[in-house]
C-alpha positions as CSV (number, residue, x, y, z in Angstrom):
1,M,12.3,32.0,-5.4
2,F,10.4,30.7,-8.4
3,E,7.0,31.6,-7.0
4,N,7.8,35.3,-7.8
5,L,8.1,34.6,-11.5
6,Y,4.3,34.4,-12.1
7,R,3.5,37.4,-9.9
8,K,3.1,40.9,-11.2
9,Q,6.5,42.6,-10.9
10,D,6.5,46.2,-9.5
11,F,9.8,47.3,-11.0
12,R,11.3,48.3,-14.4
13,S,14.2,46.3,-15.8
14,K,17.2,48.3,-16.9
15,R,20.8,47.7,-18.1
16,I,24.1,49.4,-18.4
17,S,26.6,47.7,-20.7
18,S,29.7,48.3,-22.7
19,Y,27.9,48.0,-26.1
20,D,29.2,50.1,-29.0
21,K,27.2,53.3,-29.0
22,T,27.9,53.9,-32.7
23,G,26.1,50.7,-33.7
24,G,29.2,48.9,-34.5
25,N,30.7,45.7,-32.9
26,A,33.4,47.3,-30.7
27,D,31.5,46.3,-27.6
28,S,34.2,46.7,-25.0
29,I,35.9,49.5,-23.1
30,S,39.6,50.1,-22.7
31,I,40.9,51.1,-19.2
32,A,44.4,52.6,-19.3
33,P,47.1,51.5,-16.9
34,G,46.5,53.0,-13.5
35,E,43.1,54.3,-14.5
36,T,39.9,54.1,-12.4
37,R,36.8,53.9,-14.6
38,V,33.2,54.4,-13.4
39,I,31.3,51.8,-15.4
40,A,27.9,52.5,-13.8
41,D,26.4,55.4,-11.8
42,I,22.7,54.5,-11.1
43,E,20.1,56.6,-9.2
44,G,18.0,54.7,-6.7
45,P,16.0,53.2,-5.3
46,G,16.9,50.0,-7.1
47,I,18.5,46.5,-7.0
48,I,21.4,45.3,-9.1
49,S,20.3,41.8,-10.1
50,H,23.0,40.5,-12.3
51,I,26.6,41.4,-13.4
52,W,28.4,39.8,-16.3
53,M,31.9,40.7,-17.1
54,T,34.9,39.4,-19.2
55,S,38.3,40.7,-20.3
56,F,40.4,40.3,-23.3
57,G,43.0,37.5,-23.3
58,K,44.5,34.8,-25.5
59,W,42.4,32.1,-27.0
60,G,44.9,29.5,-25.8
61,P,48.6,28.7,-25.3
62,D,49.3,29.0,-29.1
63,D,47.9,32.5,-29.3
64,D,50.9,34.9,-29.6
65,R,49.0,38.1,-28.9
66,D,50.4,40.1,-26.0
67,F,48.2,40.6,-22.9
68,D,48.6,40.7,-19.1
69,S,48.1,37.2,-17.7
70,L,47.3,38.4,-14.2
71,T,44.4,40.7,-15.0
72,L,42.0,38.8,-12.6
73,R,44.2,39.9,-9.6
74,K,45.5,43.2,-10.9
75,M,42.1,44.7,-11.7
76,L,39.9,45.8,-8.8
77,L,36.2,46.0,-8.4
78,R,34.8,48.7,-6.2
79,I,31.1,49.4,-5.4
80,Y,29.8,52.3,-3.5
81,W,26.3,52.7,-2.1
82,D,24.4,56.0,-1.5
83,D,27.4,58.4,-2.0
84,E,29.5,56.7,0.7
85,K,33.2,57.7,0.6
86,E,34.6,54.1,1.1
87,P,33.5,51.2,-1.0
88,S,31.3,48.5,0.4
89,V,32.6,46.0,-2.2
90,H,36.3,46.0,-2.7
91,A,38.1,43.0,-4.2
92,P,40.2,41.8,-7.2
93,V,37.8,41.2,-10.1
94,G,38.5,37.5,-10.3
95,D,38.2,36.8,-6.6
96,F,34.9,38.6,-6.3
97,F,33.4,36.2,-8.9
98,G,35.1,33.2,-7.2
99,L,38.1,32.8,-9.4
100,G,41.1,32.5,-7.1
101,H,44.9,32.6,-7.8
102,A,44.1,34.7,-11.0
103,R,43.1,31.4,-12.7
104,A,40.3,30.9,-15.2
105,Y,38.0,27.9,-14.7
106,T,34.4,27.0,-15.2
107,Y,32.0,26.5,-12.2
108,Q,28.5,27.2,-11.1
109,S,27.1,28.1,-7.6
110,V,24.1,29.9,-6.2
111,F,25.8,33.3,-6.3
112,F,28.3,33.0,-9.1
113,S,29.0,31.2,-12.4
114,T,31.9,31.3,-14.7
115,S,32.8,29.7,-18.0
116,C,35.8,29.4,-20.3
117,N,37.0,27.1,-23.1
118,E,39.3,24.1,-22.6
119,A,42.3,26.0,-23.9
120,V,42.0,28.5,-21.2
121,E,40.9,26.3,-18.3
122,G,43.2,26.5,-15.3
123,T,45.5,29.1,-16.9
124,E,46.2,32.7,-15.9
125,N,44.0,34.0,-18.7
126,P,41.3,36.7,-18.3
127,R,39.3,35.3,-21.2
128,V,36.6,33.9,-18.9
129,A,32.9,34.9,-18.5
130,M,32.1,35.9,-15.0
131,N,28.5,36.3,-13.6
132,S,27.2,37.5,-10.2
133,W,23.6,36.8,-9.2
134,I,23.7,38.3,-5.7
135,P,20.9,40.9,-5.3
136,M,22.4,44.3,-4.4
137,P,19.8,46.8,-3.2
138,F,20.5,50.6,-2.9
139,R,18.4,53.5,-1.9
140,K,19.9,56.6,-3.4
141,R,22.8,55.7,-5.7
142,A,25.0,52.8,-6.8
143,R,28.5,53.5,-8.3
144,I,30.6,50.7,-9.8
145,E,34.3,51.2,-10.6
146,L,37.0,49.2,-12.2
147,V,40.6,49.9,-11.3
148,N,43.3,48.8,-13.7
149,E,46.5,48.2,-11.8
150,Q,48.3,46.3,-14.5
151,E,50.9,47.6,-16.9
152,K,48.8,47.4,-20.0
153,P,45.3,48.6,-21.0
154,A,42.5,46.4,-19.8
155,I,39.9,45.5,-22.5
156,T,36.6,44.8,-20.7
157,Y,33.1,43.9,-21.6
158,F,30.2,44.1,-19.1
159,Y,26.5,44.0,-18.4
160,I,25.0,45.5,-15.3
161,D,21.3,44.5,-15.0
162,Y,19.3,46.3,-12.4
163,Q,15.7,47.0,-11.3
164,E,14.2,50.5,-10.8
165,H,11.9,50.5,-7.8
166,G,9.6,53.1,-6.3
167,S,10.8,52.2,-2.9
168,L,12.6,49.4,-1.0
169,P,11.5,47.6,2.2
170,E,12.8,49.5,5.3
171,D,14.8,46.5,6.4
172,S,16.8,46.2,3.1
173,M,20.5,46.0,3.8
174,Y,23.5,46.6,1.6
175,L,25.8,44.0,0.1
176,H,29.4,44.1,1.3
177,A,32.4,42.1,0.1
178,S,36.0,42.4,1.2
179,W,39.1,40.5,0.0
180,K,42.2,39.9,2.1
181,R,45.3,37.7,2.0
182,S,47.9,36.3,4.4
183,V,50.9,35.4,2.3
184,R,52.3,33.3,5.1
185,N,50.0,32.5,8.1
186,D,51.9,32.6,11.5
187,V,52.5,29.1,12.7
188,V,51.5,28.5,16.3
189,R,53.0,25.6,18.3
190,V,51.0,24.4,21.3
191,D,52.3,21.6,23.5
192,D,49.0,19.9,23.9
193,G,47.7,20.5,20.4
194,K,44.7,22.3,21.8
195,N,43.3,25.7,20.9
196,L,40.6,27.5,22.9
197,S,40.8,30.9,21.2
198,D,40.5,32.4,17.7
199,R,43.2,35.0,18.2
200,D,45.7,33.1,16.0
201,N,43.1,32.0,13.4
202,Y,42.8,33.3,9.9
203,L,40.3,36.2,10.2
204,V,37.8,36.0,7.4
205,L,35.4,38.8,8.5
206,E,35.0,41.2,11.4
207,A,32.0,43.5,10.9
208,E,30.0,45.9,13.1
209,G,26.4,46.9,12.7
210,K,23.3,44.9,11.8
211,G,23.5,42.3,9.1
212,S,23.9,38.7,7.9
213,Y,27.0,36.8,6.9
214,I,26.4,35.0,3.6
215,G,29.7,33.2,2.9
216,L,33.1,33.2,1.5
217,N,35.5,31.9,-1.2
218,M,39.1,31.0,-0.4
219,S,42.3,30.6,-2.4
220,I,44.8,28.4,-0.6
221,D,48.3,27.8,-1.7
222,N,49.6,24.6,0.0
223,I,53.3,25.6,0.4
224,E,54.0,23.5,3.5
225,G,53.0,20.1,1.9
226,G,50.7,17.6,3.6
227,W,47.1,18.0,4.4
228,W,46.2,21.8,4.5
229,G,42.8,21.4,6.1
230,E,41.7,20.3,9.5
231,G,41.3,23.8,10.9
232,D,38.1,24.6,12.7
233,D,35.8,27.4,11.6
234,M,34.6,29.7,14.4
235,I,31.8,32.3,14.2
236,F,31.2,34.8,17.1
237,V,28.0,36.9,17.1
238,D,27.2,40.1,19.1
239,R,30.1,39.7,21.5
240,E,31.2,42.3,24.1
241,S,34.8,40.9,24.1
242,R,37.0,39.0,21.8
243,D,37.9,36.7,24.7
244,E,34.4,35.3,25.2
245,W,34.5,31.5,24.6
246,P,33.2,29.3,23.1
247,P,32.0,30.7,19.7
248,D,28.3,30.6,18.8
249,M,29.2,28.3,15.9
250,H,32.3,26.0,16.2
251,G,33.2,23.6,13.4
252,T,35.1,20.4,13.2
253,G,37.5,21.0,10.3
254,T,37.9,23.2,7.2
255,E,36.7,20.6,4.8
256,D,33.7,20.0,7.0
257,Y,32.8,23.8,6.9
258,L,33.1,23.5,3.1
259,C,30.5,20.7,3.2
260,Q,33.0,18.0,2.3
261,A,34.7,15.2,4.2
262,W,37.8,13.0,4.2
263,G,39.8,15.7,2.4
264,M,38.5,17.7,-0.5
265,Q,37.0,16.6,-3.8
266,K,36.7,18.6,-7.1
267,T,33.1,19.7,-7.0
268,A,31.0,22.8,-7.8
269,H,27.7,22.5,-6.0
270,M,25.2,25.3,-5.4
271,Y,26.3,26.2,-1.9
272,S,29.8,24.8,-1.5
273,G,32.6,23.3,-3.5
274,Q,36.2,23.1,-4.7
275,P,35.9,24.0,-8.4
276,W,39.6,24.1,-9.1
277,C,42.9,22.7,-7.9
278,E,46.3,23.0,-9.4
279,V,47.3,19.3,-9.0
280,N,44.9,16.4,-8.8
281,E,46.9,13.3,-9.3
282,P,46.8,9.8,-7.7
283,G,48.2,10.1,-4.2
284,N,47.3,13.8,-4.0
285,G,43.6,13.4,-3.3
286,H,43.8,15.7,-0.3
287,H,45.9,18.1,-2.4
288,F,49.0,17.8,-0.4
289,T,50.7,20.3,-2.7
290,G,49.6,23.1,-5.0
291,K,46.8,25.6,-5.1
292,V,43.1,25.1,-4.4
293,C,40.0,27.3,-4.7
294,V,37.0,26.6,-2.5
295,Y,33.8,28.3,-1.5
296,R,30.9,28.1,1.0
297,Y,27.8,30.3,0.5
298,H,25.2,30.7,3.2
299,A,22.3,31.4,0.8
300,V,19.8,29.3,2.7
301,D,21.5,29.4,6.1
302,P,22.7,33.0,6.6
303,V,24.2,34.0,10.0
304,P,22.5,37.2,11.3
305,F,24.1,39.7,13.7
306,N,22.7,42.7,15.5
307,R,25.9,44.4,16.7
308,N,28.9,42.6,15.4
309,I,30.3,39.3,13.9
310,R,33.6,37.7,13.7
311,V,34.3,34.8,11.3
312,S,37.7,32.9,11.5
313,I,39.2,29.6,10.6
314,E,42.2,27.8,12.0
315,H,45.0,27.4,9.4
316,G,45.7,23.7,10.2
317,H,44.7,22.1,13.5
318,A,45.4,24.7,16.3
319,N,47.0,27.0,13.6
320,D,50.0,24.7,13.1
321,R,50.4,25.5,9.3
322,G,51.8,28.5,7.5
323,D,50.2,28.3,4.1
324,D,49.2,31.2,1.8
325,W,45.5,32.0,2.3
326,A,43.4,34.6,0.5
327,S,39.6,35.1,0.9
328,T,36.6,37.1,-0.1
329,A,33.9,37.5,2.5
330,Y,30.3,38.4,1.6
331,W,27.7,39.8,3.9
332,Y,24.8,42.2,4.1
333,Q,24.6,45.0,6.6
334,T,23.3,48.5,7.5
335,E,25.6,51.4,6.8
336,P,28.0,52.7,7.9
337,H,30.3,49.8,7.9
338,K,33.6,49.2,9.7
339,P,36.5,50.3,7.5
340,F,38.1,47.4,5.6
341,E,41.7,46.5,5.8
342,P,43.8,48.5,3.3
343,M,43.9,46.7,-0.1
344,L,47.3,45.1,-0.7
345,I,49.4,46.7,-3.4
346,V,49.3,44.9,-6.7
347,G,52.6,43.1,-6.2
348,E,51.4,41.6,-2.9
349,R,48.2,40.4,-4.5
350,L,49.8,38.2,-7.1
351,P,49.7,34.4,-6.7
352,G,52.9,32.5,-5.9
353,P,54.7,30.4,-8.6
354,S,53.2,27.1,-9.7
355,V,54.4,23.9,-8.2
356,I,53.4,21.6,-11.0
357,G,56.8,21.4,-12.6
358,K,58.4,20.6,-9.2
359,I,55.8,17.9,-8.5
360,Q,56.3,16.3,-11.9
361,G,60.1,16.3,-11.4
362,E,60.8,18.8,-14.2
């Protein structure tokens, strides 16, 4: 990566931002309730190299200004490549940048980084800086939209840094990202406790074409209590039938796929981590209650596919748990892409109520 820094660069750096065009300091845009705003429309060929974004919120719990506390889930990010009709990136803003459950917290990884002050940490507050470092090549055009599905105007600041190129390598593929949620996973009861299929797993990604899977983030609400992990990850590549077994890559437990062991620990490493959990008290080291946010990014170990790929994870061993799971999958592929599942309406995207008071006996 760093060896390119001292080499002559054959591109021109450009930026689109929300800066005040009058020369003043009103450096944000306002997006009305229900409005879809195009914040960038860029001619190619080029590569988006960095996106920074933040929204207006309270400084802290003593700030009495009115704002929508669930902006991070109510606002959508859509990115379209080369005049396509369906977006290749479609996710709630917070979840795209790795902020699950509409919560603000600070973490750093190879693809994303976020930061907020202590007064905001762990709250449903959009006053958090969000950064994406995933390279996003495009040949003809890149269009980025923000969709405000909250009841109040969204005040947003942003940078979109990109490179103008004369041409791109022929094998350049397009970034894709898709968010989904299963509010209550179906519980499967098997007499022998064994699972030799992924049909009942939580489906992270199912894509067709040529590409590479580069990872996910997940927001899990442990509503059943007890240890939420232990489900195996399964990745099937270039299969003729969904019933072919075993998968090309079969894991040994959710925490193992997330590069941890013996439960989960509060970490934020380059390629994996659990940057935030709702409750982290003595006796709750495995997070037997409450919400957690985790990620695993395949930046140095992508999973390529030539025809199709399916990525799934058991929700509990042999799918014996019915917790609330949401995830954003990231991958590169050639176009056209398989249509995404329809985006949930805003009310079905919102996180469930906090369990902190119940745990503390309030």
